[in-house]
Backbone as CSV, one residue per row, in Angstrom:
resi,resn,N_x,N_y,N_z,CA_x,CA_y,CA_z,C_x,C_y,C_z
1,MET,11.142,1.990,-14.976,10.544,3.234,-14.521,11.484,3.917,-13.541
2,THR,11.827,5.164,-13.800,12.693,5.913,-12.904,11.875,6.492,-11.753
3,SER,12.600,6.957,-10.725,11.913,7.595,-9.606,11.089,8.787,-10.071
4,ALA,11.652,9.550,-11.004,10.931,10.720,-11.522,9.652,10.311,-12.234
5,ASP,9.683,9.180,-12.947,8.485,8.687,-13.635,7.393,8.336,-12.629
6,VAL,7.788,7.661,-11.556,6.819,7.276,-10.518,6.165,8.510,-9.909
7,ILE,6.996,9.459,-9.524,6.479,10.680,-8.901,5.549,11.426,-9.843
8,ARG,5.935,11.520,-11.099,5.122,12.228,-12.087,3.781,11.526,-12.308
9,HIS,3.797,10.197,-12.321,2.565,9.439,-12.564,1.558,9.611,-11.433
10,TYR,2.049,9.635,-10.189,1.141,9.649,-9.043,0.895,11.035,-8.445
11,HIS,1.677,12.015,-8.838,1.545,13.337,-8.221,0.195,13.982,-8.523
12,GLN,-0.348,14.648,-7.512,-1.560,15.459,-7.678,-1.373,16.762,-6.901
13,ASP,-1.638,17.854,-7.551,-1.532,19.149,-6.872,-2.633,19.294,-5.824
14,ASP,-2.288,19.923,-4.705,-3.272,20.259,-3.661,-4.076,19.042,-3.207
15,LEU,-3.411,17.902,-3.090,-4.113,16.664,-2.772,-4.836,16.735,-1.428
16,TYR,-4.171,17.235,-0.411,-4.794,17.293,0.917,-6.052,18.158,0.906
17,GLN,-5.982,19.319,0.267,-7.141,20.198,0.204,-8.286,19.568,-0.574
18,LYS,-7.959,18.826,-1.619,-8.997,18.137,-2.398,-9.703,17.094,-1.541
19,ILE,-8.932,16.384,-0.714,-9.529,15.384,0.165,-10.433,16.044,1.203
20,LEU,-9.974,17.138,1.769,-10.804,17.865,2.746,-12.115,18.324,2.121
21,GLU,-12.033,18.832,0.908,-13.240,19.295,0.228,-14.196,18.133,-0.023
22,GLY,-13.647,16.994,-0.402,-14.488,15.811,-0.612,-15.157,15.360,0.668
23,LEU,-14.440,15.424,1.781,-15.012,15.039,3.067,-16.130,15.993,3.475
24,ARG,-15.937,17.273,3.219,-16.988,18.254,3.529,-18.240,17.978,2.702
25,GLN,-18.057,17.610,1.450,-19.201,17.309,0.586,-19.958,16.086,1.079
26,LEU,-19.261,15.225,1.798,-19.905,14.042,2.380,-20.491,14.333,3.757
27,ASP,-20.426,15.620,4.160,-20.953,16.067,5.455,-20.255,15.401,6.640
28,ILE,-18.959,15.150,6.497,-18.170,14.598,7.596,-17.637,15.744,8.448
29,ASP,-17.842,15.649,9.740,-17.401,16.678,10.675,-15.887,16.580,10.852
30,LEU,-15.147,17.520,10.321,-13.691,17.470,10.374,-13.148,17.683,11.781
31,GLU,-13.987,18.152,12.705,-13.550,18.328,14.085,-13.656,17.026,14.877
32,ASN,-14.404,16.070,14.350,-14.600,14.794,15.043,-14.398,13.610,14.104
33,ILE,-13.482,13.743,13.187,-13.256,12.724,12.173,-12.389,11.590,12.732
34,THR,-12.624,10.375,12.245,-11.822,9.208,12.632,-11.128,8.638,11.410
35,ALA,-10.184,7.730,11.636,-9.479,7.095,10.522,-10.449,6.354,9.607
36,ALA,-11.475,5.758,10.190,-12.441,5.006,9.389,-13.211,5.906,8.422
37,ASP,-13.383,7.169,8.792,-14.068,8.109,7.898,-13.279,8.346,6.615
38,LEU,-11.981,8.087,6.665,-11.115,8.307,5.508,-11.024,7.093,4.588
39,TRP,-11.537,5.957,5.025,-11.363,4.735,4.249,-11.816,4.846,2.791
40,PRO,-12.898,5.558,2.488,-13.301,5.635,1.075,-12.279,6.317,0.173
41,VAL,-11.360,7.115,0.743,-10.411,7.854,-0.093,-8.958,7.455,0.130
42,ASP,-8.638,6.809,1.258,-7.216,6.541,1.518,-6.836,5.066,1.432
43,GLN,-7.758,4.220,0.984,-7.467,2.792,0.778,-7.481,2.527,-0.733
44,PHE,-6.421,3.008,-1.395,-6.377,3.007,-2.857,-5.775,1.707,-3.383
45,HIS,-6.578,0.630,-3.305,-6.152,-0.666,-3.804,-7.402,-1.511,-4.043
46,VAL,-7.240,-2.610,-4.735,-8.376,-3.475,-5.067,-9.097,-3.904,-3.789
47,GLY,-10.391,-3.666,-3.745,-11.185,-4.054,-2.596,-11.234,-3.028,-1.488
48,GLY,-10.396,-1.978,-1.590,-10.411,-0.929,-0.589,-10.155,-1.443,0.821
49,ALA,-10.780,-0.795,1.785,-10.546,-1.117,3.194,-10.927,-2.561,3.534
50,GLN,-11.937,-3.075,2.870,-12.384,-4.432,3.192,-11.313,-5.473,2.903
51,SER,-10.543,-5.270,1.838,-9.481,-6.231,1.523,-8.361,-6.156,2.559
52,THR,-8.082,-4.948,3.064,-7.079,-4.792,4.109,-7.542,-5.489,5.389
53,LEU,-8.787,-5.282,5.764,-9.337,-5.909,6.961,-9.356,-7.431,6.840
54,LYS,-9.624,-7.920,5.636,-9.676,-9.365,5.421,-8.319,-10.000,5.674
55,LEU,-7.266,-9.376,5.161,-5.928,-9.919,5.381,-5.536,-9.805,6.851
56,LEU,-5.870,-8.695,7.473,-5.558,-8.520,8.891,-6.276,-9.541,9.772
57,SER,-7.450,-9.976,9.350,-8.193,-10.951,10.144,-7.454,-12.285,10.225
58,LYS,-6.630,-12.572,9.234,-5.856,-13.807,9.236,-4.647,-13.712,10.160
59,PHE,-4.059,-12.526,10.217,-2.856,-12.321,11.015,-2.945,-10.978,11.735
60,PRO,-3.763,-10.884,12.780,-3.935,-9.610,13.485,-2.641,-9.132,14.134
61,LEU,-2.528,-7.817,14.253,-1.377,-7.214,14.892,-1.616,-7.123,16.402
62,THR,-0.621,-6.613,17.129,-0.771,-6.348,18.560,-0.267,-4.941,18.832
63,SER,-0.457,-4.475,20.050,-0.024,-3.126,20.395,1.497,-2.993,20.386
64,THR,2.207,-4.108,20.451,3.669,-4.068,20.443,4.269,-4.272,19.053
65,SER,3.421,-4.502,18.065,3.910,-4.723,16.704,4.555,-3.459,16.148
66,LYS,5.717,-3.621,15.544,6.363,-2.542,14.811,6.185,-2.844,13.328
67,VAL,5.471,-1.951,12.642,5.018,-2.233,11.285,5.616,-1.236,10.294
68,LEU,6.010,-1.745,9.139,6.460,-0.906,8.034,5.545,-1.129,6.841
69,ASP,5.009,-0.053,6.287,4.209,-0.097,5.067,5.064,0.441,3.924
70,VAL,5.433,-0.433,2.983,6.283,-0.052,1.862,5.399,0.380,0.692
71,GLY,5.498,1.654,0.332,4.616,2.204,-0.689,3.288,2.560,-0.070
72,CYS,3.329,3.365,0.981,2.153,3.612,1.831,1.107,4.520,1.200
73,GLY,1.444,5.203,0.099,0.486,6.145,-0.469,0.162,7.247,0.529
74,ILE,-1.117,7.520,0.721,-1.508,8.569,1.669,-1.822,8.007,3.056
75,GLY,-1.390,6.772,3.289,-1.362,6.258,4.659,-2.597,5.583,5.195
76,GLY,-3.524,5.178,4.346,-4.751,4.564,4.831,-4.541,3.335,5.695
77,PRO,-3.853,2.300,5.194,-3.618,1.125,6.028,-2.833,1.448,7.295
78,CYS,-1.867,2.351,7.214,-1.094,2.729,8.408,-2.018,3.237,9.506
79,ARG,-2.942,4.108,9.151,-3.871,4.644,10.153,-4.831,3.567,10.640
80,MET,-5.218,2.665,9.761,-6.089,1.564,10.177,-5.383,0.720,11.234
81,PHE,-4.114,0.360,10.982,-3.372,-0.446,11.946,-3.249,0.288,13.278
82,ALA,-2.903,1.569,13.198,-2.708,2.360,14.415,-3.994,2.483,15.213
83,GLN,-5.102,2.725,14.532,-6.378,2.894,15.222,-6.875,1.581,15.818
84,GLU,-6.762,0.509,15.049,-7.315,-0.774,15.484,-6.468,-1.441,16.561
85,TYR,-5.130,-1.275,16.495,-4.245,-2.022,17.394,-3.365,-1.146,18.282
86,GLN,-3.398,0.173,18.072,-2.573,1.088,18.860,-1.087,0.731,18.774
87,CYS,-0.653,0.327,17.589,0.746,-0.024,17.371,1.460,1.080,16.598
88,GLN,2.782,1.027,16.620,3.592,1.997,15.904,3.747,1.570,14.448
89,VAL,3.468,2.503,13.532,3.514,2.192,12.108,4.356,3.232,11.371
90,GLN,5.277,2.750,10.559,6.113,3.608,9.715,5.708,3.386,8.264
91,GLY,5.409,4.467,7.554,5.078,4.364,6.140,6.124,5.057,5.293
92,ILE,6.513,4.450,4.179,7.430,5.116,3.247,6.814,5.116,1.852
93,ASP,7.091,6.167,1.112,6.627,6.252,-0.265,7.597,7.129,-1.046
94,LEU,7.647,6.887,-2.351,8.556,7.650,-3.204,7.982,9.005,-3.591
95,THR,6.663,9.151,-3.501,5.981,10.356,-3.969,5.799,11.359,-2.831
96,PRO,6.487,12.499,-2.868,6.438,13.462,-1.766,5.039,13.932,-1.395
97,VAL,4.181,14.166,-2.383,2.846,14.674,-2.053,2.042,13.631,-1.278
98,PHE,2.289,12.341,-1.512,1.617,11.294,-0.745,2.071,11.332,0.717
99,VAL,3.370,11.452,0.920,3.914,11.470,2.278,3.422,12.695,3.043
100,GLU,3.445,13.843,2.387,2.955,15.068,3.014,1.480,14.930,3.387
101,THR,0.686,14.409,2.477,-0.750,14.250,2.720,-1.009,13.217,3.812
102,ALA,-0.253,12.128,3.801,-0.408,11.085,4.822,-0.180,11.656,6.215
103,SER,0.858,12.465,6.361,1.162,13.070,7.663,0.043,14.001,8.118
104,LYS,-0.467,14.807,7.202,-1.543,15.741,7.551,-2.826,15.005,7.920
105,LEU,-3.130,13.924,7.209,-4.348,13.174,7.509,-4.239,12.465,8.866
106,SER,-3.060,11.983,9.194,-2.878,11.354,10.502,-3.072,12.367,11.622
107,LYS,-2.557,13.562,11.405,-2.757,14.616,12.404,-4.231,14.982,12.507
108,LEU,-4.925,15.006,11.375,-6.345,15.353,11.346,-7.167,14.407,12.215
109,VAL,-6.809,13.110,12.194,-7.588,12.120,12.944,-6.941,11.757,14.282
110,GLY,-5.889,12.484,14.677,-5.282,12.282,15.983,-4.423,11.046,16.111
111,LEU,-3.801,10.616,15.011,-2.951,9.427,15.061,-1.497,9.722,14.716
112,GLU,-1.122,11.001,14.814,0.256,11.366,14.465,1.276,10.790,15.450
113,HIS,0.838,10.418,16.656,1.764,9.847,17.642,2.070,8.379,17.372
114,LEU,1.276,7.748,16.513,1.473,6.331,16.207,1.930,6.081,14.774
115,THR,1.804,7.066,13.903,2.162,6.893,12.502,3.239,7.901,12.096
116,THR,4.211,7.420,11.352,5.292,8.267,10.850,5.466,7.984,9.366
117,PHE,5.634,9.042,8.591,5.754,8.888,7.142,7.010,9.592,6.633
118,SER,7.673,8.986,5.658,8.868,9.597,5.093,9.009,9.218,3.624
119,VAL,9.668,10.104,2.872,9.968,9.832,1.464,11.179,8.913,1.413
120,ALA,11.038,7.775,0.767,12.139,6.816,0.679,11.924,5.893,-0.507
121,ASP,13.008,5.292,-0.959,13.006,4.357,-2.081,12.874,2.939,-1.533
122,ALA,11.906,2.184,-2.031,11.696,0.810,-1.569,12.890,-0.093,-1.853
123,LEU,13.736,0.297,-2.798,14.916,-0.503,-3.124,16.104,-0.183,-2.226
124,GLU,15.967,0.853,-1.414,17.013,1.231,-0.460,16.353,1.706,0.832
125,LEU,15.735,0.813,1.550,15.006,1.182,2.759,15.960,1.767,3.800
126,PRO,15.627,2.929,4.362,16.525,3.626,5.292,16.395,3.134,6.731
127,PHE,16.423,1.817,6.919,16.259,1.235,8.246,17.312,0.155,8.474
128,GLU,17.645,-0.058,9.740,18.610,-1.082,10.075,18.003,-2.477,9.910
129,ASP,18.858,-3.480,9.873,18.419,-4.868,9.737,17.535,-5.275,10.917
130,GLU,16.564,-6.140,10.610,15.715,-6.770,11.636,15.049,-5.764,12.574
131,ARG,14.460,-4.744,11.999,13.821,-3.707,12.829,12.333,-3.951,13.038
132,PHE,11.643,-4.539,12.034,10.176,-4.585,12.069,9.643,-5.998,12.288
133,ASP,8.492,-6.063,12.980,7.791,-7.330,13.167,6.982,-7.694,11.927
134,VAL,6.467,-6.670,11.265,5.620,-6.868,10.089,6.009,-5.865,9.012
135,VAL,6.158,-6.360,7.788,6.281,-5.476,6.629,5.064,-5.710,5.751
136,TRP,4.419,-4.624,5.366,3.158,-4.652,4.624,3.368,-3.923,3.304
137,THR,2.807,-4.445,2.224,2.866,-3.728,0.951,1.665,-4.095,0.099
138,GLN,1.112,-3.093,-0.572,-0.044,-3.296,-1.448,0.150,-2.526,-2.748
139,HIS,0.054,-3.240,-3.855,0.015,-2.621,-5.179,1.185,-1.665,-5.421
140,VAL,2.390,-2.159,-5.185,3.592,-1.360,-5.386,4.520,-2.006,-6.413
141,GLN,4.678,-3.322,-6.329,5.677,-4.006,-7.142,5.431,-3.902,-8.646
142,MET,4.225,-3.547,-9.067,3.946,-3.451,-10.514,4.800,-2.389,-11.203
143,ASN,5.272,-1.400,-10.426,6.116,-0.338,-10.978,7.607,-0.616,-10.803
144,ILE,7.944,-1.762,-10.255,9.339,-2.051,-9.915,9.874,-3.222,-10.724
145,ALA,10.923,-2.976,-11.476,11.541,-4.019,-12.299,12.432,-4.935,-11.467
146,HIS,13.106,-4.366,-10.472,14.075,-5.117,-9.669,13.362,-5.833,-8.525
147,LYS,12.653,-6.906,-8.856,11.832,-7.598,-7.861,12.668,-8.179,-6.723
148,LYS,13.785,-8.807,-7.043,14.589,-9.451,-6.004,15.100,-8.416,-5.005
149,ARG,15.504,-7.277,-5.493,15.981,-6.230,-4.598,14.838,-5.666,-3.758
150,PHE,13.673,-5.518,-4.362,12.493,-4.997,-3.668,12.134,-5.884,-2.482
151,TYR,11.958,-7.178,-2.734,11.580,-8.094,-1.669,12.766,-8.397,-0.742
152,GLY,13.961,-8.330,-1.281,15.141,-8.546,-0.456,15.307,-7.476,0.602
153,GLU,15.008,-6.221,0.255,15.081,-5.140,1.232,14.051,-5.339,2.346
154,MET,12.858,-5.810,1.986,11.851,-6.054,3.010,12.278,-7.194,3.922
155,ALA,12.907,-8.227,3.345,13.412,-9.338,4.159,14.507,-8.848,5.103
156,ARG,15.331,-7.947,4.643,16.441,-7.442,5.459,15.958,-6.724,6.709
157,VAL,14.910,-5.907,6.587,14.458,-5.111,7.733,13.478,-5.859,8.634
158,LEU,13.069,-7.067,8.219,12.191,-7.882,9.052,12.987,-8.624,10.121
159,LYS,12.390,-8.761,11.294,12.978,-9.598,12.325,12.951,-11.058,11.861
160,ILE,13.751,-11.894,12.502,13.882,-13.291,12.086,12.527,-13.993,12.028
161,GLU,11.690,-13.753,13.002,10.357,-14.368,13.029,9.296,-13.406,12.489
162,GLY,9.725,-12.398,11.747,8.788,-11.407,11.222,7.927,-11.942,10.091
163,ARG,6.945,-11.127,9.706,5.985,-11.564,8.693,5.864,-10.516,7.582
164,LEU,5.962,-10.984,6.343,5.671,-10.152,5.179,4.227,-10.390,4.799
165,MET,3.438,-9.306,4.745,2.031,-9.403,4.371,1.808,-8.519,3.154
166,PHE,1.237,-9.075,2.093,1.044,-8.286,0.887,-0.268,-8.622,0.205
167,HIS,-0.755,-7.640,-0.514,-1.975,-7.757,-1.324,-1.614,-7.132,-2.653
168,ASP,-1.645,-7.918,-3.726,-1.088,-7.406,-4.970,-1.764,-7.970,-6.197
169,LEU,-1.382,-7.406,-7.332,-1.878,-7.839,-8.630,-0.786,-8.607,-9.362
170,PHE,-1.173,-9.717,-10.015,-0.214,-10.525,-10.748,-0.814,-10.952,-12.084
171,LYS,0.050,-11.342,-13.000,-0.406,-11.854,-14.284,-1.002,-13.237,-14.099
172,SER,-2.143,-13.482,-14.719,-2.742,-14.816,-14.680,-2.600,-15.520,-16.028
173,THR,-2.274,-14.760,-17.067,-2.061,-15.320,-18.401,-0.890,-14.584,-19.049
174,ASP,-0.528,-15.027,-20.233,0.523,-14.352,-20.998,-0.050,-13.314,-21.956
175,GLY,-1.337,-13.035,-21.818,-1.973,-12.055,-22.690,-1.470,-10.653,-22.428
176,SER,-1.691,-9.777,-23.383,-1.225,-8.402,-23.262,-2.161,-7.592,-22.362
177,ILE,-1.612,-6.558,-21.738,-2.381,-5.672,-20.873,-2.852,-4.476,-21.683
178,ARG,-4.080,-4.073,-21.487,-4.615,-2.910,-22.191,-4.359,-1.659,-21.338
179,TYR,-3.538,-0.784,-21.866,-3.181,0.446,-21.152,-4.065,1.605,-21.612
180,PRO,-4.206,2.637,-20.737,-3.566,2.801,-19.426,-4.226,1.968,-18.335
181,VAL,-3.452,1.709,-17.275,-3.937,1.037,-16.076,-3.597,1.943,-14.886
182,PRO,-4.151,1.700,-13.719,-3.912,2.619,-12.598,-2.445,2.855,-12.261
183,TRP,-1.595,1.875,-12.509,-0.189,2.025,-12.125,0.724,2.468,-13.267
184,SER,0.205,2.569,-14.484,1.086,2.950,-15.591,0.287,3.382,-16.815
185,GLU,0.869,4.321,-17.541,0.247,4.780,-18.780,0.547,3.854,-19.945
186,ASP,1.669,3.127,-19.881,2.067,2.256,-20.989,2.933,1.110,-20.484
187,ALA,3.271,0.198,-21.384,4.016,-1.000,-21.026,5.436,-0.704,-20.560
188,ALA,5.983,0.429,-20.946,7.366,0.752,-20.592,7.550,0.909,-19.083
189,ASN,6.483,1.246,-18.380,6.574,1.501,-16.951,5.807,0.485,-16.101
190,SER,5.483,-0.647,-16.713,4.714,-1.675,-16.015,5.532,-2.962,-15.954
191,PHE,5.619,-3.544,-14.740,6.443,-4.741,-14.541,5.651,-5.817,-13.798
192,LEU,4.452,-6.046,-14.263,3.598,-7.074,-13.677,4.209,-8.443,-13.954
193,PHE,4.217,-9.313,-12.931,4.700,-10.666,-13.173,3.758,-11.671,-12.517
194,ALA,4.030,-12.966,-12.716,3.129,-14.016,-12.246,3.382,-14.354,-10.786
195,PHE,2.339,-14.812,-10.105,2.485,-15.176,-8.695,3.485,-16.312,-8.523
196,LYS,3.527,-17.239,-9.468,4.479,-18.343,-9.374,5.911,-17.819,-9.344
197,GLU,6.178,-16.804,-10.147,7.510,-16.195,-10.145,7.817,-15.574,-8.790
198,LEU,6.826,-14.906,-8.216,7.018,-14.292,-6.904,7.285,-15.352,-5.843
199,GLU,6.501,-16.420,-5.876,6.656,-17.456,-4.865,8.053,-18.066,-4.916
200,GLU,8.547,-18.318,-6.109,9.896,-18.865,-6.260,10.935,-17.881,-5.729
201,LEU,10.727,-16.598,-6.004,11.655,-15.564,-5.542,11.671,-15.502,-4.013
202,LEU,10.485,-15.489,-3.397,10.393,-15.367,-1.943,10.983,-16.578,-1.231
203,ILE,10.743,-17.761,-1.762,11.325,-18.968,-1.171,12.850,-18.917,-1.265
204,GLY,13.340,-18.409,-2.386,14.781,-18.274,-2.561,15.403,-17.310,-1.565
205,ILE,14.650,-16.283,-1.188,15.137,-15.300,-0.210,15.114,-15.877,1.199
206,GLY,14.200,-16.833,1.444,14.112,-17.434,2.770,12.753,-17.365,3.420
207,PHE,11.741,-16.874,2.694,10.392,-16.803,3.245,9.704,-18.171,3.175
208,GLN,8.708,-18.346,4.018,7.843,-19.512,3.981,6.402,-19.036,3.867
209,ARG,5.642,-19.660,2.982,4.244,-19.249,2.824,3.386,-19.824,3.953
210,THR,2.587,-18.957,4.575,1.680,-19.405,5.627,0.215,-19.191,5.262
211,TYR,-0.041,-18.334,4.302,-1.429,-18.079,3.882,-1.428,-17.487,2.489
212,CYS,-2.374,-17.928,1.673,-2.504,-17.376,0.319,-3.959,-17.460,-0.111
213,ASN,-4.456,-16.377,-0.681,-5.819,-16.358,-1.211,-5.808,-15.675,-2.572
214,MET,-6.029,-16.453,-3.626,-6.072,-15.915,-4.976,-7.541,-15.734,-5.365
215,ASP,-7.947,-14.504,-5.663,-9.353,-14.233,-5.960,-9.452,-13.332,-7.183
216,ASN,-9.295,-13.925,-8.354,-9.335,-13.156,-9.598,-10.712,-12.545,-9.842
217,ALA,-11.756,-13.287,-9.509,-13.115,-12.796,-9.755,-13.382,-11.533,-8.955
218,PHE,-12.903,-11.493,-7.720,-13.095,-10.328,-6.872,-12.412,-9.108,-7.470
219,ALA,-11.180,-9.288,-7.965,-10.429,-8.178,-8.554,-11.111,-7.656,-9.804
220,VAL,-11.567,-8.560,-10.652,-12.247,-8.160,-11.880,-13.524,-7.388,-11.559
221,GLN,-14.293,-7.892,-10.598,-15.530,-7.217,-10.197,-15.247,-5.826,-9.652
222,PHE,-14.173,-5.689,-8.877,-13.814,-4.401,-8.302,-13.500,-3.395,-9.403
223,PHE,-12.679,-3.792,-10.381,-12.313,-2.883,-11.462,-13.536,-2.516,-12.313
224,GLU,-14.438,-3.451,-12.502,-15.658,-3.165,-13.259,-16.512,-2.136,-12.532
225,GLN,-16.597,-2.233,-11.222,-17.366,-1.283,-10.429,-16.740,0.106,-10.486
226,VAL,-15.410,0.157,-10.430,-14.717,1.433,-10.504,-14.946,2.100,-11.860
227,GLN,-14.821,1.320,-12.935,-15.022,1.839,-14.272,-16.457,2.347,-14.454
228,SER,-17.398,1.613,-13.890,-18.792,2.018,-13.998,-19.031,3.321,-13.253
229,ALA,-18.418,3.469,-12.080,-18.576,4.703,-11.292,-17.963,5.887,-12.023
230,VAL,-16.819,5.669,-12.662,-16.156,6.746,-13.390,-17.013,7.213,-14.559
231,LYS,-17.632,6.272,-15.263,-18.470,6.628,-16.410,-19.695,7.430,-15.979
232,GLU,-20.213,7.128,-14.796,-21.372,7.857,-14.296,-21.001,9.298,-13.934
């Protein structure tokens, strides 16, 4: 998948205005809105905000944590970290409309002083070595063929005692995937691999596993709920 393919797949016209309109329909006061009010729309991953909170409960941040979100989308987790821990968070994404929307939403909820967003390629992170205490990523690697380079870049920008935290989708069988899926219209742009492959790759890079929770039933239930809501 090329950069242009990624941008084309995820781009939405007038995304920020659409989100504002949705918030108004929910009777949310835009003059007194908080980051938590955005969770239903800016936590675009399996389990939504609850899955992010669950992982954070295992390894909470501090006010001094310097965090990088690789593939930040419209910045939901970044704002959650900033609001909950008052730490500095940098988000990068390949899709310009996501970065633009993320910045506007942070300003809307008064967190622009703690969150920064920029357009960047996850395979060429524009940061010096050992800059971040935590690197976070959710549901990004499925579009990336060069797995070693993807995780290698995150290892490079992490401090020696830093932590990689991720929430992702992996193959559990060798069966075929039924397209389209949220991250791709067809097999040509999908690079899902098995968790065992990832674990071997990360150990080879120098990571050590400290926590792992595999919950296939939860993921299946989440997708079923989403499909049911769409049909309604």
